[in-house]
C-alpha positions as CSV (number, residue, x, y, z in Angstrom):
1,X,-29.0,-8.7,15.9
2,X,-32.3,-6.8,15.6
3,X,-32.3,-3.0,15.0
4,X,-35.2,-0.6,15.3
5,X,-34.9,2.2,12.7
6,X,-36.6,5.5,13.5
7,X,-36.9,8.3,11.1
8,X,-39.0,11.3,10.0
9,X,-39.2,11.9,6.2
10,X,-39.1,15.4,4.9
11,X,-41.9,16.9,2.8
12,X,-39.4,17.6,0.0
13,X,-37.5,14.4,-0.9
14,X,-33.7,14.7,-0.8
15,X,-30.5,12.9,-0.1
16,X,-31.3,12.2,3.6
17,X,-34.7,10.5,2.6
18,X,-32.7,8.1,0.5
19,X,-30.0,7.4,3.1
20,X,-32.4,6.4,5.8
21,X,-33.5,3.5,3.6
22,X,-30.0,2.3,2.7
23,X,-28.7,1.1,6.1
24,X,-31.8,-0.9,7.1
25,X,-31.7,-2.6,3.7
26,X,-28.0,-3.3,4.2
27,X,-28.6,-4.9,7.6
28,X,-31.6,-6.9,6.2
29,X,-29.5,-8.2,3.3
30,X,-27.0,-9.6,5.9
31,X,-29.7,-11.5,7.7
32,X,-30.4,-9.2,10.7
33,X,-33.8,-8.3,12.0
34,X,-35.1,-4.9,11.0
35,X,-38.0,-3.0,12.6
36,X,-39.1,0.4,11.3
37,X,-40.9,3.3,12.9
38,X,-41.4,6.0,10.3
39,X,-43.4,9.3,10.1
40,X,-43.7,11.6,7.2
41,X,-43.9,15.4,7.3
42,X,-46.5,15.3,4.5
43,X,-48.9,14.4,7.3
44,X,-48.7,18.1,8.2
45,X,-50.6,19.0,5.0
46,X,-53.7,17.5,6.5
47,X,-53.4,19.1,9.9
48,X,-56.0,21.6,11.0
49,X,-55.0,25.2,11.6
50,X,-54.9,24.5,15.4
51,X,-52.7,21.4,14.9
52,X,-50.3,23.3,12.7
53,X,-50.1,26.1,15.3
54,X,-49.5,23.6,18.1
55,X,-46.3,22.3,16.3
56,X,-44.5,25.1,18.0
57,X,-44.8,23.2,21.2
58,X,-45.1,19.6,19.8
59,X,-41.8,19.8,18.0
60,X,-40.1,19.1,21.4
61,X,-42.2,16.1,22.4
62,X,-44.7,13.8,20.8
63,X,-46.8,11.7,23.0
64,X,-47.8,9.7,20.0
65,X,-44.2,8.9,18.9
66,X,-43.2,8.1,22.5
67,X,-46.1,5.7,23.0
68,X,-45.8,4.0,19.6
69,X,-42.0,3.4,19.9
70,X,-42.3,1.9,23.4
71,X,-45.0,-0.4,22.1
72,X,-42.8,-1.4,19.1
73,X,-39.9,-2.2,21.5
74,X,-42.0,-4.3,23.8
75,X,-43.3,-6.2,20.8
76,X,-40.1,-6.8,18.9
77,X,-37.3,-6.4,21.6
78,X,-34.6,-4.9,19.4
79,X,-31.0,-4.9,20.5
80,X,-30.5,-1.2,19.6
81,X,-32.3,1.7,18.0
82,X,-31.0,3.8,15.1
83,X,-32.5,7.2,14.8
84,X,-32.2,9.6,11.8
85,X,-34.2,12.9,11.4
86,X,-36.7,13.5,14.1
87,X,-38.1,16.9,12.9
88,X,-41.0,17.6,13.2
89,X,-43.3,14.7,14.1
90,X,-41.0,12.0,15.5
91,X,-39.3,14.4,18.0
92,X,-36.6,13.6,20.6
93,X,-39.3,11.9,22.7
94,X,-38.3,8.7,21.0
95,X,-34.9,8.8,22.7
96,X,-36.7,8.5,26.0
97,X,-39.0,5.8,24.8
98,X,-35.8,3.8,24.0
99,X,-34.2,4.7,27.3
100,X,-37.2,3.7,29.3
101,X,-37.2,0.3,27.6
102,X,-33.5,-0.2,28.1
103,X,-32.5,0.1,24.4
104,X,-29.3,2.0,23.4
105,X,-29.7,4.7,20.8
106,X,-27.5,5.5,17.8
107,X,-28.2,8.8,16.1
108,X,-26.9,9.6,12.6
109,X,-26.3,13.3,11.9
110,X,-26.4,14.0,8.2
111,X,-26.9,17.8,8.7
112,X,-26.0,20.4,11.3
113,X,-29.5,20.6,12.9
114,X,-28.4,20.1,16.5
115,X,-26.2,23.2,16.4
116,X,-28.1,25.2,13.8
117,X,-32.0,25.4,13.4
118,X,-31.6,25.6,9.6
119,X,-29.4,22.5,9.6
120,X,-27.0,24.1,7.2
121,X,-24.7,26.6,9.0
122,X,-25.7,28.8,6.1
123,X,-27.4,32.2,5.9
124,X,-28.1,34.2,2.8
125,X,-25.9,32.0,0.8
126,X,-22.9,32.4,3.1
127,X,-21.4,30.4,6.0
128,X,-22.9,31.3,9.4
129,X,-21.8,29.9,12.7
130,X,-23.6,32.4,15.0
131,X,-25.7,29.7,16.7
132,X,-22.5,27.9,17.6
133,X,-20.5,31.0,18.7
134,X,-23.4,32.8,20.5
135,X,-26.9,31.4,20.9
136,X,-29.5,29.3,19.0
137,X,-31.8,32.3,19.3
138,X,-29.8,34.2,16.8
139,X,-31.5,32.1,14.2
140,X,-34.9,33.7,15.1
141,X,-33.6,37.1,14.3
142,X,-32.6,36.0,10.8
143,X,-35.7,33.6,10.2
144,X,-33.3,30.8,9.3
145,X,-35.8,28.0,9.2
146,X,-38.2,28.2,6.2
147,X,-37.8,32.1,6.3
148,X,-40.2,32.1,9.2
149,X,-39.6,33.6,12.7
150,X,-42.3,31.4,14.2
151,X,-41.1,28.2,12.7
152,X,-37.4,29.1,13.5
153,X,-38.4,29.8,17.1
154,X,-40.1,26.4,17.2
155,X,-36.9,24.6,16.2
156,X,-34.7,26.8,18.4
157,X,-36.9,26.1,21.3
158,X,-36.8,22.4,20.7
159,X,-33.0,22.3,20.5
160,X,-32.6,24.6,23.5
161,X,-35.0,22.8,25.7
162,X,-33.3,19.4,25.0
163,X,-29.9,21.0,25.6
164,X,-31.1,22.1,29.1
165,X,-32.6,18.7,29.7
166,X,-29.4,16.9,28.8
167,X,-31.0,14.9,26.0
168,X,-28.1,15.3,23.6
169,X,-25.5,14.3,26.1
170,X,-27.4,11.7,28.1
171,X,-30.2,10.1,26.2
172,X,-28.2,9.3,23.0
173,X,-25.6,6.5,23.3
174,X,-23.7,7.2,20.1
175,X,-23.7,9.7,17.2
176,X,-22.6,8.8,13.7
177,X,-21.3,11.5,11.4
178,X,-19.9,10.9,7.9
179,X,-16.7,13.1,8.1
180,X,-14.2,14.3,10.6
181,X,-15.0,17.9,9.8
182,X,-18.6,17.4,10.9
183,X,-17.4,15.7,14.1
184,X,-15.3,18.8,14.9
185,X,-18.2,21.1,14.3
186,X,-20.5,19.2,16.6
187,X,-17.9,19.0,19.3
188,X,-17.5,22.8,18.9
189,X,-21.2,23.0,19.3
190,X,-21.3,21.1,22.6
191,X,-21.8,17.4,21.8
192,X,-19.6,15.0,23.7
193,X,-16.6,14.0,21.7
194,X,-16.6,10.6,23.3
195,X,-19.9,9.7,21.7
196,X,-19.3,10.8,18.1
197,X,-18.0,8.2,15.7
198,X,-17.0,8.9,12.1
199,X,-18.5,6.5,9.5
200,X,-18.5,7.6,5.9
201,X,-21.3,6.8,3.5
202,X,-21.2,4.0,0.9
203,X,-22.3,3.4,-2.6
204,X,-24.1,0.3,-3.9
205,X,-24.3,-1.2,-6.5
206,X,-20.8,-0.6,-8.0
207,X,-21.3,1.2,-11.3
208,X,-17.9,0.0,-12.6
209,X,-15.1,1.9,-14.2
210,X,-16.0,3.9,-17.3
211,X,-14.4,2.8,-20.6
212,X,-13.7,6.2,-22.2
213,X,-14.3,10.0,-21.7
214,X,-15.4,12.6,-24.2
215,X,-13.3,15.5,-22.8
216,X,-16.2,17.2,-21.1
217,X,-16.5,18.6,-17.5
218,X,-19.6,17.9,-15.4
219,X,-21.4,19.6,-12.5
220,X,-24.2,17.7,-10.7
221,X,-26.2,19.4,-8.0
222,X,-28.6,22.1,-7.0
223,X,-28.4,25.4,-8.8
224,X,-28.1,27.7,-5.8
225,X,-25.6,30.4,-4.7
226,X,-23.9,28.3,-2.0
227,X,-23.2,25.5,-4.5
228,X,-20.7,27.8,-6.2
229,X,-22.4,27.8,-9.7
230,X,-21.6,31.5,-10.2
231,X,-17.9,30.8,-9.5
232,X,-18.1,27.9,-11.9
233,X,-19.4,30.0,-14.8
234,X,-16.9,32.8,-14.1
235,X,-14.1,30.3,-14.2
236,X,-15.2,29.0,-17.5
237,X,-15.3,32.5,-18.9
238,X,-11.7,32.9,-17.9
239,X,-10.4,29.8,-19.7
240,X,-9.3,30.4,-23.3
241,X,-9.9,26.8,-24.3
242,X,-12.4,25.7,-21.8
243,X,-13.9,22.2,-22.4
244,X,-17.6,21.5,-22.8
245,X,-19.3,21.9,-19.4
246,X,-22.5,20.1,-18.7
247,X,-24.6,21.2,-15.8
248,X,-27.1,18.7,-14.4
249,X,-29.6,19.8,-11.8
250,X,-32.3,22.3,-10.9
251,X,-32.8,25.1,-8.5
252,X,-33.8,28.8,-8.0
253,X,-30.9,30.1,-10.1
254,X,-31.6,28.0,-13.2
255,X,-33.2,30.7,-15.3
256,X,-30.6,33.3,-14.3
257,X,-27.8,30.9,-15.2
258,X,-29.4,30.0,-18.5
259,X,-29.6,33.7,-19.4
260,X,-25.9,34.2,-18.4
261,X,-24.8,31.1,-20.4
262,X,-26.7,32.3,-23.5
263,X,-25.1,35.7,-23.1
264,X,-21.5,34.7,-22.3
265,X,-20.6,31.1,-22.9
266,X,-20.0,30.9,-26.6
267,X,-21.7,27.5,-26.8
268,X,-19.4,25.5,-24.5
269,X,-21.8,25.2,-21.6
270,X,-25.0,23.1,-21.5
271,X,-27.6,23.4,-18.8
272,X,-29.4,20.1,-18.9
273,X,-31.7,20.5,-16.0
274,X,-32.7,17.6,-13.7
275,X,-32.1,14.2,-15.1
276,X,-33.0,10.6,-14.0
277,X,-30.3,9.0,-11.9
278,X,-29.4,6.5,-14.7
279,X,-29.0,9.3,-17.2
280,X,-26.9,11.3,-14.8
281,X,-24.6,8.4,-14.2
282,X,-24.2,8.1,-18.0
283,X,-23.1,11.7,-18.2
284,X,-20.7,11.1,-15.3
285,X,-19.1,8.2,-17.2
286,X,-18.6,10.4,-20.2
287,X,-17.0,13.2,-18.3
288,X,-13.3,13.8,-18.1
289,X,-13.7,15.5,-14.7
290,X,-16.3,16.3,-12.1
291,X,-16.5,19.8,-10.5
292,X,-17.8,20.5,-7.0
293,X,-17.4,24.3,-6.5
294,X,-19.4,24.4,-3.2
295,X,-19.1,27.4,-0.9
296,X,-20.8,25.9,2.1
297,X,-20.3,23.0,4.5
298,X,-21.6,20.0,2.5
299,X,-22.5,16.9,4.3
300,X,-21.2,14.0,2.2
301,X,-22.0,14.5,-1.5
302,X,-22.9,11.1,-2.8
303,X,-21.7,12.0,-6.3
304,X,-18.1,11.9,-5.0
305,X,-18.4,8.2,-4.3
306,X,-20.0,7.6,-7.8
307,X,-17.1,9.5,-9.4
308,X,-14.5,7.5,-7.4
309,X,-16.2,4.2,-8.5
310,X,-16.6,5.3,-12.1
311,X,-13.0,6.5,-12.4
312,X,-13.8,10.2,-12.9
313,X,-11.3,12.7,-11.4
314,X,-12.6,15.5,-9.2
315,X,-11.9,19.2,-8.8
316,X,-13.5,20.5,-5.6
317,X,-13.5,23.4,-3.2
318,X,-11.2,23.3,-0.2
319,X,-14.0,23.8,2.3
320,X,-15.9,21.9,5.0
321,X,-16.0,18.1,4.5
322,X,-14.7,18.0,1.0
323,X,-11.0,17.9,2.0
324,X,-11.9,15.0,4.3
325,X,-13.0,12.9,1.4
326,X,-10.9,14.2,-1.5
327,X,-7.1,14.2,-1.0
328,X,-5.5,17.0,-2.9
329,X,-3.2,15.8,-5.6
330,X,-4.1,12.2,-4.8
331,X,-7.7,11.5,-5.5
332,X,-8.5,14.9,-7.0
333,X,-7.6,18.6,-6.9
334,X,-8.8,21.2,-4.4
335,X,-9.2,24.9,-5.1
336,X,-10.0,27.9,-2.9
337,X,-13.8,28.3,-2.6
338,X,-15.2,31.4,-4.4
339,X,-12.0,31.9,-6.4
340,X,-12.8,31.3,-10.2
341,X,-9.1,31.9,-11.2
342,X,-8.0,29.1,-9.0
343,X,-10.7,26.8,-10.2
344,X,-9.8,27.6,-13.8
345,X,-6.1,26.9,-13.1
346,X,-6.8,23.5,-11.5
347,X,-9.1,22.5,-14.4
348,X,-6.5,23.5,-16.9
349,X,-3.8,21.6,-15.0
350,X,-5.8,18.5,-14.8
351,X,-6.6,18.5,-18.5
352,X,-2.9,19.1,-19.4
353,X,-1.5,16.3,-17.1
354,X,-2.9,13.0,-18.3
355,X,-0.5,10.7,-16.5
356,X,-1.0,12.4,-13.1
357,X,-4.8,12.5,-13.6
358,X,-4.8,8.8,-14.5
359,X,-3.1,8.1,-11.1
360,X,-5.8,10.2,-9.4
361,X,-8.4,8.0,-11.1
362,X,-6.7,4.8,-9.9
363,X,-6.4,6.2,-6.4
364,X,-10.1,7.3,-6.4
365,X,-11.2,3.8,-7.5
366,X,-8.9,2.3,-4.8
367,X,-10.5,4.6,-2.2
368,X,-13.9,3.4,-3.2
369,X,-13.0,-0.3,-3.1
370,X,-11.2,0.1,0.3
371,X,-13.6,2.4,2.1
372,X,-17.0,3.1,0.4
373,X,-18.4,-0.3,-0.5
374,X,-21.5,-1.9,1.2
375,X,-19.3,-4.6,2.7
376,X,-16.9,-2.1,4.3
377,X,-19.8,0.0,5.6
378,X,-21.6,-3.0,7.0
379,X,-18.5,-3.9,9.1
380,X,-18.3,-0.4,10.5
381,X,-22.0,-0.2,11.2
382,X,-22.1,-3.5,13.0
383,X,-19.1,-2.4,15.1
384,X,-21.0,0.8,16.1
385,X,-24.1,-1.2,17.1
386,X,-22.0,-3.6,19.1
387,X,-20.2,-0.7,20.7
388,X,-23.5,0.9,21.7
389,X,-24.8,-2.3,23.2
390,X,-21.6,-3.1,25.1
391,X,-20.9,0.4,26.3
392,X,-17.6,1.0,24.4
393,X,-18.6,3.9,22.1
394,X,-15.9,6.1,23.7
395,X,-13.3,3.6,22.5
396,X,-14.6,3.8,18.9
397,X,-15.0,7.6,19.0
398,X,-11.5,8.0,20.4
399,X,-10.0,6.0,17.5
400,X,-11.8,8.0,15.0
401,X,-10.9,11.3,16.6
402,X,-7.2,10.7,16.2
403,X,-7.3,10.4,12.4
404,X,-9.4,11.6,9.6
405,X,-10.9,9.1,7.3
406,X,-8.1,8.1,5.0
407,X,-8.4,4.9,3.0
408,X,-5.8,2.4,4.5
409,X,-4.4,1.2,1.1
410,X,-2.7,-2.2,0.9
411,X,1.0,-2.3,0.2
412,X,1.9,-1.5,-3.4
413,X,-1.3,0.5,-4.1
414,X,-1.2,3.6,-6.2
415,X,-1.5,6.1,-3.4
416,X,0.8,8.7,-5.0
417,X,0.4,12.4,-4.8
418,X,0.6,14.6,-7.9
419,X,1.9,18.1,-7.9
420,X,-0.4,20.6,-9.5
């Protein structure tokens, strides 16, 4: 099988930029043909003022991308195309280039862009679904994309024009989303349920189970309001015998949090700032638990898979995709988002119940081995490509819509639920 991968890199590197490399590498490692069409938003830095201004119109259609993708297809004759981000240079024109050459299109959705110009369903640090419930043009009022009315209008115009044209319903053969929650949100936003298949992310290489823990708790992520870091610090202040909390990451709240820690923590919180991936994994393997206090709709935090693989139990918010991935009392504990007292209670319970926590660790490792390895992901991905080529995506989407992603453990596995 030969697959054409199409993606637009963001100017600021992030998780999506890493993911778009992983699946082509996975297919290549299994002996399949891989062709790549890639554009990079850093190209915009060299645009003239006129070119930057014209992006308002060009975000909907790129003659260059349309022409170059058709030429690639004619030269390499791929069996299917797999598209990731198209904003702002690739544009949805590539769907039509594939259609005009008879190549089915699979589109991965790692964020909520098709129903929210900001891509986050978040405004001013809080959940916002106005573009789903009302109109995409609500985003312009709030300057949701890059805090600019003009740039937000450009994205809203692109999304709206392709809705009217039927691009999202007719020009894309299949959509991939990593969780059932995301699937429900896109169906609510108007995408056809029969085209959306749930396929979770994967982690490779296997970091292996950690050998011991030092009693610490760990947070890894951006230091922003929606990530719940204020709730995290408040919870720690409410715990009489709180363990050492290490915070790895950077963001606009870093200085504010550092000042608060210096003023309130009593020395049991360390803000370590950004760390290389290898060092971050080393901290993860030391930790007795990982905390995800998010207060927004995460996509699929990769750190969950690393924690499962390393054998680190998780305490996470009961919001968005997180309950799809973490089973409460089985592979971790869930608390109510924005509720520091509940977070403190769940952390305290986990620290005080070693046997139950050990079972969660075993279940998390079992979930990783059953669902989140490269081999398991390859099987799923290949099935989706075959389904797109053979016209049976509705069958795959129907199967996924009837059940959330729950690891199908073999008989006798430790899939037991604790009772916090």
